[in-house]
C-alpha positions as CSV (number, residue, x, y, z in Angstrom):
1,X,129.5,42.9,101.6
2,X,130.5,46.9,103.6
3,X,128.8,47.2,106.5
4,X,129.8,51.0,106.3
5,X,125.4,52.1,106.5
6,X,126.0,54.0,109.7
7,X,129.6,55.2,109.9
8,X,129.9,58.5,111.1
9,X,132.6,59.8,109.3
10,X,133.7,63.5,108.7
11,X,132.0,64.7,105.5
12,X,134.2,63.7,102.1
13,X,133.9,64.8,98.5
14,X,132.7,61.9,96.3
15,X,133.9,63.2,93.0
16,X,137.3,64.7,93.2
17,X,140.1,64.6,96.0
18,X,140.2,68.7,95.6
19,X,136.4,69.0,94.8
20,X,136.6,71.8,97.7
21,X,139.5,73.1,97.3
22,X,140.3,74.3,93.9
23,X,137.4,77.4,94.7
24,X,138.4,77.6,91.0
25,X,135.9,81.0,90.6
26,X,135.8,82.1,94.3
27,X,136.5,85.7,92.7
28,X,134.2,85.4,89.2
29,X,131.1,87.1,88.7
30,X,127.7,85.9,88.3
31,X,124.8,88.2,87.3
32,X,122.5,86.9,90.2
33,X,124.0,86.3,93.7
34,X,123.0,82.4,94.8
35,X,121.2,82.9,98.2
36,X,123.4,80.4,99.8
37,X,126.0,83.2,99.3
38,X,124.2,85.4,101.8
39,X,123.1,82.6,104.1
40,X,120.4,80.2,105.3
41,X,117.0,82.2,104.4
42,X,118.1,85.2,102.8
43,X,116.0,87.0,100.1
44,X,118.3,87.3,97.2
45,X,117.8,90.1,95.4
46,X,116.4,88.4,92.5
47,X,114.2,86.7,94.3
48,X,115.4,83.2,92.8
49,X,116.8,80.0,93.3
50,X,119.6,79.6,91.4
51,X,119.5,75.5,89.7
52,X,122.1,73.7,88.5
53,X,120.5,70.9,86.4
54,X,122.5,67.4,85.7
55,X,120.0,65.8,82.6
56,X,118.4,68.5,80.7
57,X,116.5,66.5,77.3
58,X,113.9,64.2,78.1
59,X,112.3,64.1,81.7
60,X,114.4,66.6,82.6
61,X,113.6,69.3,80.2
62,X,110.1,69.4,81.4
63,X,111.7,69.8,85.1
64,X,114.2,72.6,84.0
65,X,110.4,73.6,82.0
66,X,108.8,73.6,85.8
67,X,111.9,75.3,87.4
68,X,111.8,78.2,84.6
69,X,107.8,78.0,84.8
70,X,107.7,78.7,88.3
71,X,108.5,82.2,89.0
72,X,110.9,81.5,91.4
73,X,114.1,80.3,89.5
74,X,116.4,80.6,87.1
75,X,118.1,77.7,86.1
76,X,122.1,79.2,85.8
77,X,123.9,75.9,84.9
78,X,122.6,72.7,81.8
79,X,124.7,70.1,81.8
80,X,124.4,66.9,79.8
81,X,126.4,63.9,78.8
82,X,124.2,64.1,75.0
83,X,124.0,67.5,73.3
84,X,121.2,65.9,70.8
85,X,119.2,65.2,73.8
86,X,120.4,68.8,75.5
87,X,119.2,70.8,72.5
88,X,115.9,72.2,73.5
89,X,117.0,73.2,77.1
90,X,119.7,75.1,75.6
91,X,117.7,76.9,72.8
92,X,115.3,78.1,75.4
93,X,117.9,79.2,78.0
94,X,120.8,80.6,76.1
95,X,121.9,82.6,79.4
96,X,122.7,79.5,81.0
97,X,126.6,78.2,81.0
98,X,126.3,74.6,79.6
99,X,129.2,71.3,80.6
100,X,129.1,67.7,79.7
101,X,130.9,66.6,82.5
102,X,129.0,67.0,85.8
103,X,132.0,66.9,87.9
104,X,133.9,69.9,85.6
105,X,130.3,72.2,86.8
106,X,129.9,71.0,90.3
107,X,133.9,71.6,90.7
108,X,133.9,75.0,88.9
109,X,130.9,76.9,90.0
110,X,129.5,75.1,92.9
111,X,129.6,78.8,93.8
112,X,127.3,80.6,91.9
113,X,124.4,78.0,92.6
114,X,122.0,77.5,95.2
115,X,120.4,73.6,94.2
116,X,120.6,70.8,91.7
117,X,118.4,68.9,89.2
118,X,119.0,65.4,88.5
119,X,117.5,63.6,85.5
120,X,119.7,60.8,84.5
121,X,119.7,57.3,84.3
122,X,119.4,55.6,87.5
123,X,122.5,54.0,87.9
124,X,124.2,57.8,88.2
125,X,120.9,58.9,90.2
126,X,123.1,58.9,94.2
127,X,126.7,59.8,93.2
128,X,125.0,63.1,91.7
129,X,122.4,63.6,93.5
130,X,125.0,62.5,97.0
131,X,128.0,64.6,95.9
132,X,125.5,67.4,95.5
133,X,124.4,67.5,99.0
134,X,127.7,67.2,99.9
135,X,128.3,70.7,99.1
136,X,125.4,72.4,100.7
137,X,123.1,72.1,98.3
138,X,119.4,71.1,97.7
139,X,118.4,68.1,95.1
140,X,115.4,67.8,93.4
141,X,116.3,64.1,91.4
142,X,114.1,61.9,89.2
143,X,112.2,58.8,90.4
144,X,113.8,56.1,91.4
145,X,116.0,57.7,93.6
146,X,118.8,55.4,93.7
147,X,119.7,52.6,92.4
148,X,120.0,50.0,94.8
149,X,119.1,49.4,98.2
150,X,122.2,51.2,99.9
151,X,122.0,54.0,97.7
152,X,119.0,55.4,98.8
153,X,119.7,54.3,102.2
154,X,123.2,56.9,102.2
155,X,121.2,59.3,100.7
156,X,118.3,59.6,102.8
157,X,121.1,59.5,105.6
158,X,122.5,62.7,103.7
159,X,119.6,64.7,103.3
160,X,119.3,64.8,107.1
161,X,123.2,65.7,107.8
162,X,123.4,68.1,105.7
163,X,120.0,69.5,106.5
164,X,118.9,70.0,102.7
165,X,115.6,70.3,101.0
166,X,115.9,67.6,98.8
167,X,111.9,66.0,96.4
168,X,112.0,63.0,94.6
169,X,110.5,63.8,91.5
170,X,107.3,61.2,91.8
171,X,105.4,64.3,91.0
172,X,101.5,62.1,91.9
173,X,102.5,62.9,95.9
174,X,101.4,65.6,95.0
175,X,97.7,65.5,93.8
176,X,95.1,65.5,95.8
177,X,94.3,62.3,95.1
178,X,96.6,60.4,97.7
179,X,95.2,63.3,100.4
180,X,91.9,62.6,99.8
181,X,92.5,58.1,99.7
182,X,94.0,59.3,103.6
183,X,91.0,60.5,104.4
184,X,88.8,58.5,103.4
185,X,91.0,55.6,105.1
186,X,91.2,57.6,108.2
187,X,87.2,58.0,108.2
188,X,87.5,54.2,108.6
189,X,85.4,54.1,105.3
190,X,87.0,50.7,104.6
191,X,88.4,49.6,107.6
192,X,91.2,48.2,107.9
193,X,93.6,48.0,105.6
194,X,95.6,44.4,105.1
195,X,96.1,44.5,101.1
196,X,97.0,46.0,98.9
197,X,98.2,45.8,95.2
198,X,99.7,48.3,92.3
199,X,99.8,47.1,89.1
200,X,101.2,48.4,85.1
201,X,101.5,47.9,81.7
202,X,105.1,48.5,81.9
203,X,107.6,47.4,80.7
204,X,107.3,49.3,77.4
205,X,110.7,48.8,76.1
206,X,112.2,45.7,75.2
207,X,113.6,43.3,78.4
208,X,114.1,39.8,78.4
209,X,116.6,40.1,75.9
210,X,120.5,39.2,75.3
211,X,122.6,41.8,75.5
212,X,123.5,42.9,71.6
213,X,126.6,41.6,70.4
214,X,127.0,43.9,67.3
215,X,129.6,46.8,66.8
216,X,127.9,50.2,67.2
217,X,129.9,53.5,66.6
218,X,129.5,56.3,69.0
219,X,127.1,59.0,68.2
220,X,129.4,61.8,68.2
221,X,127.4,64.1,70.3
222,X,127.2,61.4,73.0
223,X,130.2,61.2,75.6
224,X,130.0,57.4,76.0
225,X,132.1,57.1,78.8
226,X,130.0,59.9,80.9
227,X,126.9,58.3,80.4
228,X,128.3,54.9,81.7
229,X,129.8,57.0,84.7
230,X,129.5,54.2,87.8
231,X,128.5,51.3,85.5
232,X,130.9,48.5,84.3
233,X,132.5,49.3,81.3
234,X,130.8,48.3,78.2
235,X,130.5,48.8,74.7
236,X,127.9,50.9,73.1
237,X,124.9,49.7,72.0
238,X,122.2,51.0,69.7
239,X,119.1,52.4,71.2
240,X,120.1,52.1,74.6
241,X,120.5,55.4,75.0
242,X,117.9,57.2,75.8
243,X,115.2,55.3,76.8
244,X,115.8,51.3,76.3
245,X,118.3,51.3,79.5
246,X,115.9,51.1,81.6
247,X,115.7,48.0,81.2
248,X,119.2,46.5,81.6
249,X,120.4,45.9,85.8
250,X,123.7,47.9,85.2
251,X,121.4,51.2,84.6
252,X,118.2,50.9,84.9
253,X,115.4,49.0,87.9
254,X,113.4,47.7,85.4
255,X,109.4,48.2,85.4
256,X,109.4,49.5,89.7
257,X,111.9,51.8,89.3
258,X,109.9,53.3,86.1
259,X,106.2,53.2,87.9
260,X,106.5,51.4,91.4
261,X,107.3,55.1,93.2
262,X,104.1,56.4,91.5
263,X,101.9,53.6,92.1
264,X,103.6,52.5,95.3
265,X,103.0,56.6,96.6
266,X,99.6,56.1,97.8
267,X,99.8,52.9,100.1
268,X,102.7,54.0,101.8
269,X,100.8,57.9,102.4
270,X,97.6,56.4,103.7
271,X,99.1,53.6,105.8
272,X,102.6,54.8,107.0
273,X,104.4,52.7,105.1
274,X,108.3,51.3,106.2
275,X,111.0,48.9,105.6
276,X,109.5,45.1,104.2
277,X,110.2,42.7,106.0
278,X,110.2,39.7,103.4
279,X,109.3,39.5,100.0
280,X,109.2,37.1,97.6
281,X,108.1,36.6,93.7
282,X,107.5,35.0,90.4
283,X,108.8,36.1,86.7
284,X,107.9,35.9,83.2
285,X,109.6,33.6,81.4
286,X,111.3,33.9,77.3
287,X,111.5,30.4,75.5
288,X,114.0,30.8,72.7
289,X,113.1,26.9,71.6
290,X,111.4,23.7,72.9
291,X,111.7,23.5,76.7
292,X,114.7,25.3,76.9
293,X,114.0,28.9,78.6
294,X,116.6,31.9,77.5
295,X,118.8,32.8,80.6
296,X,118.9,36.9,80.1
297,X,120.3,38.1,83.8
298,X,121.9,41.8,82.3
299,X,117.8,41.9,81.5
300,X,115.2,42.8,83.3
301,X,112.3,40.0,83.0
302,X,109.6,40.6,80.5
303,X,107.0,40.5,83.7
304,X,106.8,40.3,87.7
305,X,104.4,39.5,90.1
306,X,106.0,40.5,93.3
307,X,104.6,39.8,97.2
308,X,106.6,42.9,99.9
309,X,105.1,42.1,103.4
310,X,105.2,44.9,106.0
311,X,105.0,45.1,109.5
312,X,102.3,46.5,111.2
313,X,102.2,51.2,111.3
314,X,100.0,53.2,113.6
315,X,97.3,53.3,110.4
316,X,96.9,48.9,110.2
317,X,95.9,46.2,112.6
318,X,98.3,44.1,111.3
319,X,100.8,42.6,108.5
320,X,100.1,44.4,105.7
321,X,100.5,42.5,102.0
322,X,101.7,44.6,99.2
323,X,101.7,43.0,95.3
324,X,103.4,44.4,92.8
325,X,102.2,43.2,88.9
326,X,104.2,44.7,85.8
327,X,104.6,43.4,82.2
328,X,100.5,43.6,81.7
329,X,99.9,41.0,84.7
330,X,96.5,42.6,87.1
331,X,95.0,40.9,89.9
332,X,91.3,39.8,90.2
333,X,89.0,42.6,88.8
334,X,87.0,43.1,92.4
335,X,83.9,41.4,92.6
336,X,82.2,45.3,93.8
337,X,83.3,47.0,90.1
338,X,81.1,46.2,87.1
339,X,81.4,44.2,84.3
340,X,82.2,47.5,81.7
341,X,83.9,49.3,84.5
342,X,87.1,50.1,83.9
343,X,89.6,48.9,86.5
344,X,92.5,51.3,87.3
345,X,93.0,53.4,83.9
346,X,93.2,50.3,82.0
347,X,97.0,49.9,82.5
348,X,97.8,50.7,85.8
349,X,96.2,50.9,88.9
350,X,96.3,51.0,92.7
351,X,93.8,48.6,94.6
352,X,93.0,48.7,98.7
353,X,91.7,46.4,99.6
354,X,89.9,46.9,103.9
355,X,88.0,44.9,106.4
356,X,84.7,47.2,105.4
357,X,85.7,48.0,101.7
358,X,87.5,48.7,98.9
359,X,89.0,51.9,97.8
360,X,90.8,52.5,94.2
361,X,93.2,55.3,92.2
362,X,94.7,55.3,88.8
363,X,98.3,56.3,87.7
364,X,99.8,59.4,89.9
365,X,96.8,58.7,92.9
366,X,94.4,60.3,90.0
367,X,90.7,59.8,90.5
368,X,90.3,58.2,93.5
369,X,87.1,56.1,93.9
370,X,85.4,54.2,96.2
371,X,83.8,50.4,95.7
372,X,81.1,50.0,94.3
373,X,81.4,53.6,92.2
374,X,77.8,54.3,93.5
375,X,79.5,54.5,97.4
376,X,80.9,57.8,95.9
377,X,77.8,59.4,95.4
378,X,76.8,62.4,97.7
379,X,79.7,61.3,99.8
380,X,81.2,64.3,102.1
381,X,84.7,63.8,104.3
382,X,86.2,66.6,105.5
383,X,89.3,67.9,103.9
384,X,91.9,67.1,106.5
385,X,95.4,67.5,104.6
386,X,96.6,70.2,103.3
387,X,96.3,70.3,99.3
388,X,99.4,70.9,97.0
389,X,98.4,74.2,94.9
390,X,98.5,72.6,91.0
391,X,98.9,69.3,92.5
392,X,101.3,66.8,90.4
393,X,102.0,69.9,88.2
394,X,103.3,71.9,90.8
395,X,105.6,69.0,92.6
396,X,108.5,70.8,91.2
397,X,107.2,74.6,92.4
398,X,106.7,72.8,96.2
399,X,110.5,72.2,96.3
400,X,111.3,75.1,95.1
401,X,109.5,76.9,97.9
402,X,111.2,74.8,100.2
403,X,114.6,75.7,99.4
404,X,113.6,79.3,99.3
405,X,112.0,78.6,102.7
406,X,115.2,76.8,104.4
407,X,115.7,73.2,105.8
408,X,112.7,71.7,107.6
409,X,110.4,75.4,107.1
410,X,108.2,73.9,104.3
411,X,105.9,70.2,104.3
412,X,106.8,69.0,101.6
413,X,105.2,65.7,98.8
414,X,108.0,63.6,98.5
415,X,110.9,64.5,100.6
416,X,113.8,61.7,101.3
417,X,112.5,60.5,104.4
418,X,109.7,59.9,102.6
419,X,111.5,58.5,99.2
420,X,114.1,57.0,100.7
421,X,111.8,54.4,102.6
422,X,109.3,53.9,99.4
423,X,112.4,53.4,96.9
424,X,113.9,51.4,99.3
425,X,111.1,49.0,99.4
426,X,110.8,49.0,95.7
427,X,114.3,47.7,95.1
428,X,113.9,45.4,97.5
429,X,111.4,43.8,95.8
430,X,114.4,44.1,92.6
431,X,116.0,41.9,95.4
432,X,113.6,39.1,94.8
433,X,113.4,39.2,90.9
434,X,117.0,39.7,90.0
435,X,117.7,37.1,92.8
436,X,115.2,34.7,90.8
437,X,117.7,34.4,88.2
438,X,121.1,34.3,90.4
439,X,123.0,30.5,89.1
440,X,124.5,28.3,90.4
441,X,126.1,25.3,90.1
442,X,126.3,22.8,92.8
443,X,127.4,19.2,92.1
444,X,127.0,19.5,88.6
445,X,123.9,20.7,88.4
446,X,122.8,24.4,87.7
447,X,121.2,25.5,91.0
448,X,119.2,29.0,91.5
449,X,119.0,29.3,95.0
450,X,116.7,32.9,94.7
451,X,113.9,30.6,93.1
452,X,110.7,29.4,94.8
453,X,111.7,30.9,97.8
454,X,111.2,33.9,100.1
455,X,113.7,36.8,100.9
456,X,114.0,37.8,104.4
457,X,115.0,41.0,105.0
458,X,116.8,42.5,108.2
459,X,116.5,46.5,108.0
460,X,119.4,47.3,110.1
461,X,121.5,45.4,108.4
462,X,120.0,46.1,105.5
463,X,120.5,42.8,104.0
464,X,118.8,39.0,103.5
465,X,119.1,36.6,106.0
466,X,118.4,33.4,104.6
467,X,120.1,33.8,100.9
468,X,123.5,35.5,101.3
469,X,124.1,35.3,97.1
470,X,121.2,37.7,97.2
471,X,123.1,40.3,98.7
472,X,125.2,41.1,95.7
473,X,122.8,43.7,94.7
474,X,122.2,45.5,98.0
475,X,125.3,47.9,97.5
476,X,127.5,47.7,94.1
477,X,130.4,48.2,93.5
478,X,131.0,51.8,91.3
479,X,133.8,50.9,88.1
480,X,137.5,51.9,88.8
481,X,137.7,55.7,89.0
482,X,134.3,56.5,90.8
483,X,133.9,56.7,95.0
484,X,130.9,54.6,95.9
485,X,129.0,56.7,98.1
486,X,130.9,57.1,101.5
487,X,130.9,59.7,104.6
């Protein structure tokens, strides 16, 4: 693997060699002056942040709507590879100029906006976000912020290097729940936390299946090559777009990538977790015949149980074990929970186990409570951490306010300095999950070196030290024509 995590080269565009040289629209007029044109901290005549949005259907559509609803921003440019998915946003914002190719939009319009939002499949998050940061643009990117560990690390470094305001779209980090849990922990209500469980009923898309060999016509509205982006060149598969890509390693990061940023955020915040030191897992099996286990390494498994070990922090007295469970697997119900009391929110939840007690919350850190529930009666703990106005619904607006204030001027819920280590942790969990299906032949026998072992992690070198085969998933190589992230 390339050991270029910490090289200090001069910035170079990852999009096109002449990305900053053309100045295509240097003299073009625009109805609203971008804030950056007038210098950092300058309040433009419109007092609005100008945003270029990449991926404007589905979750991207709701992000665009939230930006506009804030009253502090205008989405000036829309970009999507699928005009079917983009239709609602285009209709809602008829004055916004539309592009299919995000590279063309950044190339031609970079002088006409201040910030970029990214809501595309996981495999293209990093290159789109990194390219925007290299242009000095603030960025809002959907979770997970990256597809692999190398990307997440580089993006975290880039945010600091280019001094841009960043936010990952795990909106629950702006809810009151995380702050309440922190206040309870700081007040020593549950003692020293040593074990955390996070679980989800996802995936709610197919996993543990073979790749389709059926020939399917590409919809005329979809630019399949642009959708693939950095991923390997493959034929179009029906129903992969717009949602089921999550279950395929070339594009998605499984249930961990989808829900991990929501369910593991509270433990990271409460316990000040950073980087795990080891990981182990077990995964669900799919049998295709009697005693014949299916082997589908391109697809995420139907379920998994991962255990990450985090070293002691300033909020704990020792190491912390973080259990992740997906596919409907749940931990044992706490004894303090009544027989008819719902565990988590039914399908998802996060449980903290301390030396003096337990606390739990639902998805997005909502509905925090101590166990047994009787402990919540007449509970009064002083409010210590500032709340975000409107909670999760104010997550996008908080980022916009940060952009307007300028780099380092406003505290955000999920800037890359926080979101980066969180993302790396869940992607490290995926190292174990992907490693489970690694297959080799040795002396005529099938060997799976990643099974029934613990992966030991060297965070400085960004590699597994005891099973080298797994390191191929730390940094993937982009397909020809797409340049890997570098400074």
